[in-house]
N, C-alpha and C positions, 0 to 999 in steps of 0.2 A: 504493500500500500504506500509506504514512504517513497518508493521509486516513482510511482504514478504522481503523487503530490509534488515531488521534487520537480518533475517535468512541468507540472502546472505553474509552479511559482517561478522557476528559473527558465523554463523553456528548453527546447531540444532542437538539435540540428536535424533530427529525423522527422520526416513528414508525418503528420497526424494520421494519415491513411495507412501507414505501415502497420502490419500485424503486430500484436503484442508479443513480447518475448516469452510470456508465460505459456507453459504447456497446458492446453485445455484438458478438462476431465473427459475421459473416454465415454462415449455414449453407449448405452445398452442396445444390443440388437433389438429389432422390433418384435421378435418372437420370444424374447427372453425378459425376465425380470418382472413380468406383470403379476404373476400369482405365486412367486416363490416365497416361502416362509422358512425361517430358521428357528429351531428350538434351542432356547438358552436356559440352562439350569438357574433356579432361583438364587442360589448362593452366588453364582457368577454375576447375575444381574445386579444384586445388591452391591457387590464390589465395584461394578462399573459405575453405578450411580454415585457411590462414595468418591470415586476417582474424579468424576465430572464435577461434583460439588467443590472438591478441593481445587481443581483446575480453574473453576469459575472465580473462587476467592483470590487465587493468585493472579488471575488476569485482571480482576478489579483493582487489586493492589498495584499491579504494574501500571494500569491506566492512570490511577491516582498519582503515582510517582511521575509518570510521563507528563501529566497535566501540570504538576508543580514545576517540573523542569521547564516545560514550555512556557508557562506563565512567567517564571523567573527570567527566561530568555527575552521575552517581550519587554519586561521591565528594564532589562539591561539595554535593549535597543532604544527604548524611550529616553533613558538617561544619556545614552550616547548622542541621540539627536539633540537633546537639550544643550549638552556641552558644546556642540558644534554651533555654527551660525544659525540665526533664527529660522531661515528658510531651507535649512539643510534637508536633503532627501537621501535616504539610505540606498546605496547601490547594492541591489540584491545579488549581482553577479559575484560579489565577494563571498557570499554565503556558500558558493560552490566548494570552497575550501574547508567548510565546516561539516561536522556530522549532524545532519538535520533529522535523523530518523525519529528521535523522541519528540522534537518540536513539531514536525510536520504531521505526525500521527494524531495530534490532538487539536490541530487547527481546522476550523470549518472550511470546506471547499470554496464557499463563496468568498471568504476572506482572502484565501490564496489567489483566487481569480482577480479580486480587486487589486491585490499587491502586484500581480503580473501586469495588469493594465496600467497601474501607476508607473511601474518600471518601464513599460513601453512608451508611455507619454514622456517620461524623463529622458529616454534616449532620443525621442523626437525633439524635445526641448533643447538638448545639448547640440543637436545637429542643425537647428534652424539657422538659416543664413550663413552656415559655415563657409568662409571664404567669399561669399557672394558680394559683400560690401567692398572688399578689396578688388575683386574682379571688375566690379562696376567702376570703381575709382580708376583702375588701370586703363579701362577703356576710355575714360575721360582725360587721359594724359597725366594722371597723378602717379608719380614714381618716387622712390626713396631719394630724399635730398638731404635733410638734416639728420645727423646722428640722433638717436632717441635713447633717453635714459629714463627708466620707470622707477618711482619710489612708491612701494606698496603701503597699505594702511595697517592699522592695528590688528593683531592676531592672524593676519593673512599669510605671514611668512612662516614656513615650517622651521621648527627648532630641533636639532639633532644632538645626541649625546656624544661627546668626545672624551669623556672621563674613562680612565682605565683602572679606577678603584674596583675592588672585588665586587661590591654590590652593584656597580654600574656596568660591568663587563658584558652582561647579557643584553644591554641596550646600546652597545657601541655602534655608532653610525646609524642608529635607528632614530626616527623622529619621535620625540616625546611630546611634540605638538604638531598637529597637522597631518595625521595619518592614522591608519588603523592600529599602528603600534601604540599610539597614544591611548586609544580605547582599551587595548589589551593591558597595558601597564597600569592604567587607572583602575581597572577591575581586579587585576591579579594582585597588585601591591600598591594600594593607594598611598600609604605613608611614604614609600620610596618615590613614587611619582611626585608627591608634593615637595619632597626634599629637593628634587631635581628642578622643578619649575619655579620654585620660590627663590628669590635672590636674598642675599644676606641683608638682614634688616638694618644693620648699622652702616655698612659700606655701600649698599646698593649694587654690589658686584657678586661674583660667584661665591657661594658658600664653600667652606673647606671640602675638598674631595669631589666637587661637582664641576663639570664643564659642559655647559649647554651652549650651542652656537647656532646662529642663523644659517639655514641651508642657503646655497648660492646657486646662481644661474637661473635660467628660466624655470627650471623645475621647482625652484623655491616658492613660486607664487602662482604658477599657471592653474594648479588645482589645490584645493585645501585637503580633501580626501577624494578617493576615486569617485568620479561622476559629478563632483561639485566644483565647477570651474570658477576661477576668479579672473585672472588676466588672460586666460587661454584664447578667448575670442579676439581680443585686441592683438595678441601675438599672431594668430592666424591671418588676420587682415593686413597687418604690417608686413608679414612674409610675402603676401600676395603681390605687393607693390615693390618688393625688392629688398626688404630688410632681412637680416640674419645676424648671427652673433658677432660679425665684424663691424656692424654699424648700429646695433641695438644692444642694450644692456639693462639688466634688472639689478638695481641697487638695494638688495634685500638687507634687512637689519634686524637686530634683536629688539623687538618692540617692548620688551619688559624693562629695558634700561632707561634711566633718565637720559636726556639728550647729552648732557655733559659726559656721562659715563659711556655713551656710545663711542666717544673719541678716546676716553681714558683707557678702556679695555680693548676695543676693537679697531681703533683708529679709523672709524667709519667715515668721518668727514674728510680726513686726509685722502683716503682711498677714492672717495667720490670726486674730490677735486682733481686727482690724477686722471681718473677716467674721463672727466669732462675735457681737461686740457689735451689729453691724448687724442680723443675723438675729434676735437677741433683742429689740432695740428695735422692729423692724417687726412681728414676729409676736406679741409679748407672751408668748411661750413660751421656756423654756430650750432649749438646744441638745442634740441627741443626736450624739455623736461616734462614728464607726466607724473603727477602725484595724485594719490587717492586717499581720502579720509584723513587719518592722522599723519599720513605721509606728506600732506600739504603743510602741516605744522613743522614737521621735520625739515622740509625744504626751506621754509621761511627762516628757521633757525640757521640753516646752512648758509643762506645769503649773508647773514650777519657774521657768522664765523669765518667765512672765506675771505671777507674783506678786512677783518679786524687783526690788529697786532697781537691780540690775545688768542687768535685762532690760526687761520691759514695764511694771514699776512699777505693777501693778494692785492690789497689796496682798493680804493674806492671805485676804480674803473674795471675791476675784474669781471663783474657780471656783464657789463656793457660789452666787453671784449669777447666773452665766451658763450653767452646765452642768447638765443634768438627768441624763444617763446617759453612760457610756463603755462601748461594746461593743468588747471586746478580742478580736479574731478571730485565732487562731493566733499570738498575740504571743510574740516571742522575748525575753521579759523578762530571761532570764539568758543570752542569747546562743545560739550554735549551734556545736556541736563541729566541724562541717565547715569553719568559717571558718579554722581554723588551717592545715590542709594546703593550703587554697587560696592563702594568702599565703606559706606556707613553701616549697612546691614546685610550686605551680600545678596541684594535683591534687585529686580528690575521688572518691567512689564511681563517678561516671559515667565518669571517665577510666580509673580503675584496672581496671574490669571490661570494657573494650573488648578485642576480640581483637587478636592481634599485628599483623595487617594494618591494622586501623583505627588502632591506636596509631602505626604507622609513618607512615601518611598524615597523622594529626593532628600528629605531631611535626614533620613536614616543613613543614606549613602554619603551625602556631602552636605552637611548642615550649613545653615546661614553663616554662623560665625567662622566656619572653615572657608567658605567662599569669600567672605570679607577679608579674612587673613591673607588668602592667596592674592586677591586684588591689591591689597595695600602693599604687599611685598613685591609688587611690580610697578616701580615708580613711573615707568613709561605710560601706563594706563592713566595715571593721575594727571598727565599732561593735558588731558582732555576735559579737565574741570572747567565749568563756565567762566569766561573772562568778561570783565566789565562791570560786575556787580549790579546794583539796582538801576544804574543809568541805562544799561542794556536790557536787563531782564525784568524790570519793573519792581514796584514796592508793594506795600500793604494795600494801597488804594487802586493801583492800575498798572498794566503792562502794555507795551507798545502793540503787542499782537493779540490783545484780548478780543474775543468774539463780540460783535455788537450785541448789546442788550444782556450780556451775561451777568449774573449776580455773584460770580466768583472770579477773582482775578488770578491770572497766572503768576502775578507778582508774589503771591503767597507760595513760595517754593515748596515748603513743607507745612502742612496744617495738622495740628493735633486737635482732634474733635473732643477729647475728654478734658474738660477744664480743670479737673481735680488731679490730673496726671502731673508728676514732677517735671515732665517735659511739655508743659502746656503752652508755652510761648510759641506762636507761629513764627516761621523763619522766612526771611526774604533772601535774595541772592547775596546781599552783604552779610547776612547772619550765618549762612550755612557753613562756610569755612571755619569761622571761630567755633561753632558748635561741633563740627566734625573733629577739630583738633582737641577740643575739650573732652571728647568721648572716645579718643583713640590713644594709642601709645605715643610716648614722646618721640621715639625714633621716626615715626611716620611724619609728624609735623616737621622735624628737622629735614627729612628727605624732600618734602614738598616745598617748604619755604626756602630751602637752600638751592633749589633747581628752577623754580617757576615763579612767575609774578602775574597777578590777575587785575591790576589796576588800570588807570587811564592817565595818559599824559595830555594835559590840556594846552600846552604851549610848545612851540617849535624848539625852544631852548631845552625843555625837559626831554623831548624826543631825542635830540642830538646827544644829550648826556647819557641817555639810556642805551645808545649804540655801543657804549663801552662797558655795559654791565651784562654779563652773559645770561643771568637768570631772567633778564627782560627780553631776550631775543625771541622767545616763543610768542610774545604778545604783540599783535599788530596794532593795538590801541596805545602802546607805550613806545613803539619803535616804528621805523619807516620802511618803505620799499627801497630797493637798491637805487643808487643814482645811475640809472640806465635808461636814458630817454628812448632808445630804440627797442627796448624790451617790450614784448607783447604778452599780455596776461589774459588768458581765457578762463572763464568760470563756467563750468558745466555741472549742473546738479539737478536732481529730481525734486519734484514738489507734488503735493496732493496725497501723500500717504500719512495717516495719523501717526503722530510721534509723541513720545513721553514729554510732558511739559511741566507738570508739578505733581505733588503727592499728598496723600493723607496718611499720617502715621499714628501709631499708638504705642504705649508701653508694651514691651515684650515680656509677658508673664509666663512664658513656657520655660519650665525648669530645666528642660533638656538643652536649651540654647544658652549662649553666652553673650548675645547681643542685647543691648538695653532697650532698643526700639525696633519696630518692624512696620512694614507697610500695612495699613489697615485694610486688609483684603475683604472685609465685610461691608465696606462702604462702596456702593454703586449709585450713581446719580446721573441719569442720561441727560438731564437739562444742562449739566456742565461738562459733559463728556468724561465723567469719572467712571472708570471700570475697575472694580476690585482695588480701589485705593489709588489708581493711577489716572491722572487727568491728561487727556490726549489733546495735543495741539497740532500745528502744521510742521511739515518737514518731509524727510524722505524715509521715514520709518525708523531711523537711528539718530540722525543729527537734525537739530531744530532749524527751522527756516531762518531765524535770526542769525544763527551761526554760519549757515551755508551762504547767506546772501547779503548780510549787512555790509561787510567790507567791500564786496565787489560792486554793490549798487550805490553805496554812499560813503563808507569810511575812507576808501582809497581815492575818493574825489576831493577829500579835505587836504589842502596843500601840505600841511605839516606831516601827513602820513604818506604822501606821494609827491615830494618836491620836484622830481624829475619829470612828472607828467606821464608816467607809464600808461600806455593805452590799455584799457580794460574792456573786454567784450563779454557780455553775459548771455548765456542761453539756458533758460530753464526748461526742464523736460517733464511734462505732466505724467504722473503715474497712471498708465492705462494698461493694466496687466491682461494677458491672455488667460481667460478663466480655466483653460485646459492645460496650462503650462505651470508646473511647480515653481519655476524660476521667473514667471511673469511674462516671458516672451519678448519679442523685439521692441516693445514699446513700454517696458517697465521703467519706473523711476525709483525703484528701491535702491537703498544705499549701496549695496554690494552688486546686485543684479544689473544695475545700470551699466556696468562694465561690458555687458553683453548686448546692450541696446544698439540697434542698427544705426540710429541717428547719431549716437555718440561716436561709434566707430568711424562713421563717415567724416565727422568733424575732425577726429584725431588724424585721420589720413590726410586730410586737406592741409592741416597745419604742418605735419611732418613732411609733406610733399612740397612745402613752400607756397601753398595757395591759401594761407590763412586769411588773406584779404577777402576771400569768398564767404567767410563765416559771418552770418548776420546775427544781430542781437535780437533776443526774444525773451520777454519777461511776462509771465502769465499770472503770477501770484500777486499778493498785495504787499510784497516786501518793500517797495519804495514808499508806500503809504506808511508802513510801520517805521521805516528808517527816518522819515521826517519827524516822527514823535520823539526820537532819541536826540537829546541835546548835549552833545559833547564838543 
């Protein structure tokens, strides 16, 4: 039976019309077997009945055991899906390597058929428009011109173990982030996995005996796990117009590290500078830089580092000399609201909206305080905390992006509904960082305040001073764009997908957890878009619209932040997902899936091919209306 079900869920290369490999039971001749009777002694019949009874009990026990195993396997799959990106879809082809007999025997055939259909749709989704955008661009005369360097976003780069300590030897050169090896390590030895992925809390570098490094090359970021593409579609289309490893490069990095430690441990920015200078010298063309999500913040930091005497010492004209264009894709330039609950209580929308049974299983496997501890021990993730305070994100009375007529403002970043709680004071953006530092360990505050800054520089004099303070380099509201008048900046991002904007919290009374507060998952209010304690606003599903669009549409139009007058072109991409595609299809605006969007790929090829002047501006959201309400 398991063989048949395996063919249902995984599929087979054998046509369905082929006869079964099972040997059929021989049929009785027509003239035999109709009236035959066999005499059986009573004693033998009783023994036979007793044997059948025992066999039935053993079979029932075996089925119960199989059901428990199967159920446990499903829970494991669910956990794996949660720990991956939000829209991750399990590649069932990987299950060919596993023993599925026990699992498949207890699953309904209808469920297996649905799983097979889902797998087929996923294969179709992966294949949609493969190479088609590149082929069309090539037919229009677009060809490889500028060398291209890609800077990926948070968590999208695979991390592999290079430690040779005894407990790490089994994982040598295996990815403990971004592969099925990660899932296996997490399930088989969670404490060891945590020791490997968490950085030293005091230094922010490798713990003793542990060496985890970012995978390199295109393989580092093209797929997160089998079947879940990230940069692969962009790579396909770049290759179609003439790009290959000689004129395209992925600058993968260890996203766990603070930006300063990227240089201290891995010399990341030094290596990036060398790649850019080499590409420019060999090709004779300036470089086109592509960045996604947190990668845009990393690149903004690099622009300061490469010019500064405290960094690359390239001088004020280095960017002007070497960089043609910066394509900023879904850049979290002012952070992401969801970063705060992740480090405060180990939660976000994805955990808050799980049902009670799933929450119970998740907490038993990886509790809230464990998740928060892991996030805090990765200082790179905390680089995405919201920047700009109340001036950008609103206060107790109003926020720039409040929906018209709403009786609840997004400016209340965290609301405690229970007035008798010791955590009763509502928090605005100005309040959340002091509150976070007051309720976390001292080492965490030292890591964040020593590496990042979240304020606003209101004068040109302050901006220029901040150019010499490395912890300010991440913040576009305290520092400026490079002095590169010929640089072209393209901002491409998705809009129209509900995104976490504020939260309802309560005191955490669960004795099994170590967090003081937790999202109030019992609170749902459709009139203010509150779902299980999470209030949804505008964005791309991960990063808020204010972070995606303010600097591109208004902030970098302010002279102190862009004194060289760098030209900025914005194109917003509405989220219009294909209902049958798990990844949203060619018109998605999702934060990650947008990398496979047909329109985005077309724009990338135009800029890389030297035809960026054909890119037109298109703004469909209310970001410019919101930006006018921000007075900085």
